[in-house]
Structure formats: C-alpha cells, structure tokens
N, C-alpha and C positions, 0 to 999 in steps of 0.2 A: 504494500500499499504506500510505502514511503516513495517509491519511484513514481507512482501515480500522483501523489500529492505535490510533487515538484512542479506539476503543470497547473496547479489550481490556486485560485485565490480563495482561501478558507474563510473569508469574511462572511460568506453566506450562512455559516453556522451560528452567527450571532443574532439572527432574526429569522422569522418565518417568511416564506415567499409571498404571503398574501397580505403583508403589512409593510407599508413604506417607512422611510426614515422618520416621518412625522407622526407615525402611529396610526395612519389612516388606512382603511381597507383598500386593498388592491383587488378589484373585481377580476375573476378568472373567466376567460372565454375560451374553453377548450375546443380544439378542432374536432369535428365529428370523426370518430375512429372507424376504421374498417380493416379487415384482415382476418386471418385464421383464428387468432386468440379472441378477438372481438366477437366473431361468430360463435365460437365455443362458449364464451361467457354469456352471450345472449340466450343460448339454449339452456345452460345451467341455471341462469336467472329465471327463465320461464318456469322451470321445475320448482325452484324455491318459492317463487311467487304463488304458484298453485298450492304448494304445501302451506305457506303462510295463511292463505285464504281457507284452505280445507281443514286444517288441524282442529280448530275449535268445533267443527261440525262432525268430526270423526268420533264415533263412540264405541267403547268396549263394554258390552253388557250394560248399557245405559249410561255409562259415565264417559265424559269427554277424554280424549287422548291426552290432552294437556290442560290443566287448570291451575292458575296461580292466584288464588283468592286470598290476598293478604288481609283483606278486611275480616273474613271469618276464620283466617289461619288454616285454610284447607288447600292442600296442594295435591295435584294429580300429575304424575309424570308417567307417560306410556301406560295409562290405565291403572297404575298403582297409587292408591290413596295414601297420603302422608298426613297424619294428624299431628297436633302439638306434641303428643307423646312419642311420635316417631321423629322428632326434630334431629336426633342424632343420625338417623338414616339419611334424612334430607341434607344434613350438613356434610356427611360423608360423600353423597352424591355430588354435591356442589364442589367439594375439594377435589374429587376425581375429575370433574369437568375442567377445573382450573388447571390441574396438573396436565391434563390432556392438551389444553390450549398452550401451556408453557412448552411441552414436549413438541407439539406440532410446530410452534414458532421456532424452537431451537433447530429443527430439522428443515422445515419448509418455509421459514420466514413468515411474512403476513399474507399468506395465500387466503386465509379466512377473510381478511379485510376486503380483498379484491374480488373474491368469488362468492362469498356466502353471507357477508354482513348485511343485515336488512337496511341499514343506512345507505350502503353503497348500491344495493340492488334497486331500492326505490328511487334514489337520486339519479343514478346513471341509466337505469333501464326503463324508468317510467317518466320522471319529471324532466330529465334532460332530453329524452326523445320527443316529449311534447314540445319543448322549447325549440328543438331543431325543426320540428314539423311546422310550427307557426312562424318563427322568426328567421329560420335558415341557419346556415353554418356560422362559424365564429366571426368571420368578417362581416357578415350581414347583421349579426347581433351587435357588434361594436358600432357599425354605422347607424343602426336603428337607435341605439342609446344615445349617440352623440347628436342625432338629428333633432331639430326643433319639433315641438308637438304638432302633429297633423292628424287628419282623419284616419289615415292608414296606420300611423303609429298608435293612436288611441285604441283603435279596434283590435290591433294585434295584441297590445298589452292587456286590454280588457279580456280578450279570449283566453290568453295564456293564464292569467291569474284567476279567472273564473274556473277554468279546468283544474288548475292547481288546488283551489279551494275545495272543489268537489272531490278530488282525489284525497285530499287531507281529511275531509269529512268521512270518506269511506274507510281510510286507515284508522281513524279515531274510533269508529264503531268496531272495526276488526280488533283493535287493541283492547277494547272493553270486553269483547267476548272471551279473551284469554283470562280476564280477571274474574268476572262474574258468571261466565258460561253463557251459552247461546239461549237458554230458556229464560234466564233473568234479563238478558239483553233484549229479547223479543218483547218482554213485558214493558221494559222502559220505552221502547220506540213505538209500541202499539197501544198501550194502555192510556188512561187519562194522565196527561202530563203532571197534574197536581200531585199524583201519587208517587211520582218518580223524579222529583226536583233534583236530588243529588246526582242521579244517573244522567239526566239531560245536561246539567251544568258540566259534568265531567266530559261528555261528548263535545260540548261547545269549546271548553278550555283546551282539550287535546287537539281538536280540529285546528285551532289557531296556533297551537304549539308546533304541530306538524307542518302547517303552512309556513310558519316562520323559519323552520329548519330547512325545508326543501326549496322555498322561494328566496330566502335571503341568507340564512346562516351557512348552509351548504357544507363546503369542505372544512369550515371552521369547527364543525363537530369532531372531525377526525384529528385536526391539528391542535385544537385547544381544549375540547371537552373530554373526549375519550382517552382514558388512561393507557389503553393498549399500545398506542403509538410510542408513548414515552417509556413504557416498560420494555419495548423491544430492545432498547439499547443495553438493558441488563441481560436479556435472554439470548441475544444473537451472539454468535462467535464467527470466526473466519471460515467455519465449515458449514454454516447455515446457508441454505439455498434462498436466494432472493432474485428479484428482477434487478439485474445489474448490468453496468456498462463495462465491456471488455476493454479496459484501458491499455492492455498490453498490445492488442491489435489495433485499437482506435487512435492512439496517440503517436505522434504529435498531430493535432487537428490542423486542418487547413482547407480553404475553399478549393473546390475542384476546378482545375483549369484544363482547357482543351489540349489533348495530346501530351500532357505531362507525365513523367515517370515518378509517381508519388514515392515509391520505395527508394529510388535513387536520391530524392530530395529529403528523405528522412521523415516523410509524412505517413500517418497511419490512415486507416479506412474511414475515419470520421471526417466528413467533408464540412462540419460545422454549419449544417443547414438549419439547426435549431428546431426542426420539426418535432423532435422528441419533447421539446419544452412546450411547443405550441399545443400539442395534443394532451398535455398532462392536466388532469382535473384538479390537482392541488398546486399547479404552477411552479413545480420544481424542475431543476436540471438534473436528470438522472446521472449525467456524466460526472457529477460532483461526488458520487459514491452513495453509500447507504445513508438515507435521511429519515428523520422521524415522520415527515409528511408523506412519504411514499406509502401507498396502500397496495402495491403489487397488483395493479389493475391490468397490466400488460399492454396498455394502449401505446406506450412508447415503443414496445417491442414490435407491434405491428407496423407502426409508422416508419421505424428504422428499417425493418425488413423490406418495406416497399421502396425505400430510397436505395438500399443496397442492390436490389434487383435492377433498378434503373441505371446504376453505374457499373453493372456487371461484377459486383462483389458478393461474396457468400453472405447469406442471412446469418443472424445471430450475433451481431455486434452488440446488441442489447438482448439479453436472454435470461432464463432461469440458470443461475450458476452461483457458486459460492466464491468468496474472496480467495480461498485457497485454490479453488479450481481455476480462477483466472490467472493467478500468479504462477502456479506450477503445472497448469494444463492437466489437472487430475479430475477424477470423478468424485462422487460422494463418499465420505469416509465415516464410519461408525466410531465416534469418539467416546471416551469414558462418560462424558457429560450426557450424551444421548442414550447410552446404555443404562446409566443410573436412573434417569428420568423414566425410561421405559419400565424398569423393574419396579419403581415406586408406583407407576400407574397401574401395572398388572396387580400388585398387591392390593391397592385400593379397590380395584374393580372386583377382585375375588372376595375381599372382605364385604363389599357391598352386596354382592350376590348371595353370600352365605347369610348375612343379616336379614336380607329380604326373604330368603327361603325358610328361615327359622322364625320369622316374625309371627307372633300369635294372632289368630283371627279375631279374638275377643280380648280386650284389656280392661281390667276392672280395678277400680280404686274404692276402698271402703274405709271411712274415717269416722271416728267418734264425733258426734255433733258438738261443736264448741260451746262451752259454757254450761253443759248439761252434767249433773251428777248422776250417780247410779240410783236406781229405784228399787225399793223392796217390793217383791211380789208375794211375800208370805211363804211359809213352809221352807224357810232358809234358801229362798231363791232371790236372785238379784238380776236386774236387767240394765243394759246400756242402749241408748239410742244412737244409731249410726246413719250417715248419709252415704249412699253409694252412687258411683258413676261408672257406666259401662259403655265402652266404645266398640261398636260392631264394625269391623273393617271389611266384612264380607258383603256380598250383594244379596244375601238371604235373610229372611226373618227368622230369628232364633228365639223359641220359647225356652226360658231358663228357670232354674231353681237354685236356691242357696242351701248349703248344708255345712255345719260345723264339722271339720275333719280332725280337729285336735282334742275335742272334749265331747262329753255327752250332754250337750246343751240343746237349746231350742231357738229357732229363728221365727219371729213373727213380722210379717211384712206390713208396712203401713200403706194400705190401699190394696190394689189388685196385683196378682202375679205378673211380673214384668214380661213383656214381649219385646225383644230388642230388634228394632227396625234396621234395615240395611243402611250402611254407610252413615250412621248417625250416632249421636251421644244420647243415652238414656240415663235419667237420674231418678232417685227415689230414696226412701228411708225404710229402715227395718230396726227391730229390737232383737237383741241377743240376750237370752236368759240362761244363766248358769247357776248350778247348785253351789252352796257355800263351800262344800268340800273340794270343789275344783278351783276355787279362788285361792291361789298360793301366794300372791303378791298384791301390792296395791295396784300395780299394772300388770295383769296376767297376760302374757302373749298367747294368742289364739290364731288359728288359721281357718279360713273359710273357703270351701270349694264352690265354684260355679259350674253347674251341671246343665247339659242339654240331654234330657232323658237320663240314661245311666252313665253317660260319658262326661267326665270332668274336663272342661274346656279351659279352665283357668283356676288359679289358687292364689288367695290373697292373705297376707299376714297383717294383723292389727293387734290392738291391746284391749283388755277388758278391765275396767276400774271397779273395784268393789272392796268391802271391808275384809280384813284378814283377822282370823281368830286363832 
C-alpha cells in the first residue's frame, strides 16, 4: 500500500466527500450505471424487494414468519416465538447474527451494504430509478436543478416527489407490519381512525421519515448515521475482499493519447477519465483505496470495465480483490482471524440450536402473593395464596392441572380450571394447603408439577410460609 500511497493526496481522508470545506452539503448526481454487476444487482434486489414485502404476510401455523413487536415484547423469528422469558435465546441469536456480519465483513468486505441492505436497495433500485425515469441521467438532473423555475421543471419535481411520498407511505405501512403484524395493521388502516390514533400517527411520522431519507438524506445515512461503515475500519484487514482499484496495474495514471506507448512512458492502465467517480452514489474516488463511504455497490466496476473495453485493455482494473491480492497477485487466504471468527460463529449457532431444541413448550411461574400471611384452615392445616403465570409457547390449547410433587398437600384453584391458550400468557391464583407436620421451616421449599393429563410438562419450585412447632 505504501507504493500506492506515493501517488495519492491523502487529504481526502480528512473529510467525507459529500461535505465541502465550509461544511455545506455536496449533492451527488451519480451517473446511471449499466453493466454485468448492475444487472446482477438488479435481479438480486428484485428478490429482496419481494421478500421484504412478502415476509410479514408469510405465516407458519398461523403466526407471521417474522414479528418484532417491541411494544408487547413479543418477537417471532422464522416462526419461533420468543417471549421475555426467552430473552437469553433472542440475545444469543442477535450475537450470532452480529458475529456473522463481522465474519462476513472480514472475508468479503461490505458486500451486504451493496447487495442486501434495505437502505441501498430502496435508494438505488427504487427511488434512484424513479429519478432517472423522470429527470434523466446525471447531466440532465444537474441542468434541471440549476435551471430557473419553469412549467417543465415544476411538473417534473412535483411528479418525482409525489411518487417519492407515495412509495414512502407504502414503506411506512410495510415497516409497521413487521412491528404489529398484518392483522393489527389491517385494523389500523380499515377501522375507525379514532380507535387507532397511535397507529395512524406512526404511519404518518414514518412516511415523512422515509421520504426525508430517500429524497434528501440519501447517502448520508451510510456515511454519517450507519455505524457499519465506521466499524469496517476495525474489521477489515489486508486479506479482506473489497471493491478495490488495482493500483499496481493502474498507476501511474494519465490521459490516453492517440498512438502512445503507455508502458514505455511508464503509465498504467488508468486513463484518469474519472468515470468511476462520476458513477459513485457516495461521491468517492475508489482509486484512493478502501474508504468508509464505499458500500461495495460495484457501479465503478461496471463503468471501469466499459472504459477498458473501449481502449482494448483487460477488464478488472477495479474489481473484487483484497489488498494482499493486488500487491502480491494472489488469491483469497484463510487467515487465523477468519478461522477464529468462523469457529466462534459455529459454536454460537450450535448453542442456539441446542437451546431452541430443548426449550420447554410451557413455562410456569408460581409466586406467593406479596403481603399475604399464611391462613389457618383448622385441623392443623395451613394455606398460602399464590399467583401463577403460564406461558404457552405452542400453537395448541392445553388443559392443565397442578399437583404438589414434594409433599402430601392440596391445591385449591381460585376460579375455574385453567385452559392455556396458544401463544399466550395465562394468569390466575391458587391456594396450597399443607399439614402442620410437613411444615419444617418458616419457609418450607416445595415443588409443584404442571400436568397435561398424566404427563408432567413443567415443574416449579416455590416456598410455603407457616408456623413451625
């Protein structure tokens, strides 16, 4: 890299490309891309867009495929319901996901940002395409913005921002289905608005948030808000694969002259056409090396390849490659760092699978009612009042009964025999009655079994308070 840096002015690292010396926003007008990787990303993006739209409506035995209901603390990932009592499983799943992102970044750089990130997909594959369709390519957009207000400019801007706002409204509704589910969302949009003020306000607020992001904020989300770009500096090393400029082949840069022998003049394959800069959606010069703003979108790769074909040079001056690969002309290497991350990821995934496989279908909590003393029932019998909570993590209705498994006592339910409904929390109260002879301490430990028929599906430990003689 030192050899490459000899040709560079490193001052670009002191500021981001979309802010000038006075701190003002530099608006980016990226050239409309085309080429092999752009076509591939289009198809991949269409698949992800379909998935984004379809996932809230996909159901597994009546439950959504993914639900992130932070309001009711109910999370469903791939049909598996996570209750507050399963927080350790949810946390482990999130840790495994983060480690996967780290591992993937160490090996393949920011491929996620360019190919799978919702921000990139909606910005480049939806809103940017609408902008190209209405206002034309980058030169036409720049000319339109600089032109004085006219009927043509007014209607083009009105049409673009109306469509932007409409798509933002659609994304806002889609976002809400991931939080409250499609059934509740339908009630919000179809029922009397007075009954769903909170939901409607959320839709309106998120509509303008998304509109602001895609109409104005744009690449600033990646360069200023999202922490992933800044974290990549910690995660990447010289063996990480990124969209990178082959400075060994490209330097020294120089404009192409008719009939010149570039090799004899000490020039590289880069003709300094700046097309890789013009096409970049974050406004950077990829030839400066790995940068925080780069999202690995491959647009510069396609643009550079088209230039190389025109000047009869091999494609790949800008390509997926590691720093080590550029310098030593080598392929991918499995480093100790990559191997260690892989081992950690495998351990986390195995632990998560084991915990999910052994997770009980019913989870019961039985606690003495606070502030209540024991009650005398006569004949040397005493009772305690308890509150119970039962979470049914299955999709079946379960009739249950309680039975003391540690002592010869009696359980009296307050109210009807509980029937535990699917995917829900059931609560109630009960009395436990023990003989004086079984009360050995001020707080006697006891165990209570939860039975479905003759099968014990859970067992709970609690304590019984009574007089000791």
